[in-house]
N, C-alpha and C positions, 0 to 999 in steps of 0.2 A: 788484493791486501799487501802487496808491496808496494802499488802506487800510495795507497794509505799511511803505510809507515814513511816511506820517501817524503809523502805530505807532512807529517808531523816531525820529523827529523828538520826539514825545510824551518817550518814554522817555529821551533826549540832554536837553530843555530840563528836564527834572526832574532830572537827575543834575545837571545845572549849578546848578539852585537851590540844591540840597542843597552841593554844594563851596560855593560863595558864602556859604551860613549855616556852613560847617564853617569856614572859611578867618575870617569874621568872631568866630565863638566863641574861636577861637583865638588871635586878635587882641587881642580884650575880655583873654580870660584872661591873656595876655604883658603885657597893661598894667597889670594888677593885680598882676604879680608884680614887676615894674619897681615900682609905686608903693609896694608893702608890702615889698617886698624879700624874698619869698617865695621859697624855690628850687625848682629844675629838680625834676618831674617830673610824671607824670601826673594830670593833675587827675581824681579822682575826685568829687567834692561840693565844691560851692560854697553856701555863704548869705549871702557880700556880692554884691551887684550884683541878682542875680534872688535871692528867697528860693527856701532848699530848705526841703526836708519835713524834717519833725524825727525825728534818731534814738531810736529807743527801746531800752532794754533791758528783755526778758521775766525776766530773772534778778535784777535787780537794782530794776526797777520805777521806772529815774529816764530821763530824757528830756532831748534838749538837742542844741545845731543850730552846732557847730561853723562855723568859719567857712568852713574848707579840710578836706579829706582830699586826702591826697598819695599816690602810693605811689613811693615812694624807687629814683629807677634803677638805682640800686648796687645796694641790696639786695632790693630786692620790698616793702620791709616800708609799712605802712599808717601815715600820718603825719599826728595832726590835728596843722591851725595856729590859731591864736587871734587876730586882732589887736585890738589895743585902741588908742583914740587918745588916749591919755595918755603922758606920758614916763616912764619908770622907770632909773634907773640898775641896780637890780638888781628880778627879777618880784616882785610884793607876793604874798603865800602865798595867798588869797583867789584868784588867778589862775591859779598853780599847779596848787589842787585843782581847779579848773573846768577846766582842761587836762586834768587826771587822768582827771574826770568822761567826758570826751571821748571819752579813751584807751582805758576802760570799753565805750564807745557801740560806738567804733569797732572793735574788739575782735568784739564779738560778731556786728554788721553783717556784718563783711569774714570773719569767723571765722579770725582769725590774732592772734599778740599783737603790741602795741605797742609797740618799742622805748624808744619817746621821743614828745615833742611838741614845736612850736614857738607860741615865744610873740613877736609881734611888736609894737613898741610904735611910737607915733605919730611918733618920732621915727629909726624905722627900726632901733633897736636890735634885733635878734634874740637871742631866749634859748632855746637846746636843754635841753629836761626829760626829764630820764631819766627812765622811768615803772618807777620801782622796785615793790620790794615795801611798801617803806615809804611809799609814795604813794599805792600802792591800800588799804593798809589805813586811812590816814588818811583817803581820800574816802569810803570803805564807815562807817566808824566818825562820820564829819559829817553824811553821809546819816541814819544810823540817829538819830544827835543831832535832828537835824531833825524827824524823824517824832515821835520822844518830843516835842518840844517843839509842835510841833502840834496831837498829841493831846491833850497835858495844857491847853492853850489860853495854857501858858506862854512866849510867844514876845514877846520883848522888843527893842527898839532897840541896837544895840551900839557907837554914838557919839552926839556930841553936835556932829553938824556941819548946819546947817538947812538948808546948800546940795546935800546928800544928800536928806536926807528931801524937799527941794522938787522933784530930780529921779527921786524913787521912784515906780514904777509903782502900787506899793501904799497911798500918802500917805492917799487918799480912806477907805481900809478900815482903816488905823493907829490901833492904839487910844494910841500913843507917840509921834507923829507931834509934831515939834518946832516945825512948820508954822503959825504963829502965834503963836509964842512971841518 
């Protein structure tokens, strides 16, 4: 009888610990949602706070780590969310393409079409970006162009901003860096 009671007590303690962790995760997710203005929905994936694994597409041979993937409560759709630290009156084209790539990754990971993604800027501005066939095509043609540039060795910087070069992760390997100019 004592062994039985000890077993029940251990199970209750384990259940309480699991519950505490689930509550902490819920409140942490809610805090991040409030901070960035991320819409409600089941949080399926997160890369802010604690790093998530990269999503990978076998079909397109691309990978990436969206900040969040939510399941829209109303439609059940899977929605990638990308948080940007800067401010923008309207979304930058490169951010739209990045979000489009995440839409492709989420489609493959979850086996469902992604209708839109969300860009959230540091000032709380949210932009719902419809994942249209035109954006899908542009993402894929951009990926193809990037591959051609890499294969040919004809990769050049596309700006004249020393600050961008100074903050670039590839500056030490880049032949066209403005660092030191």
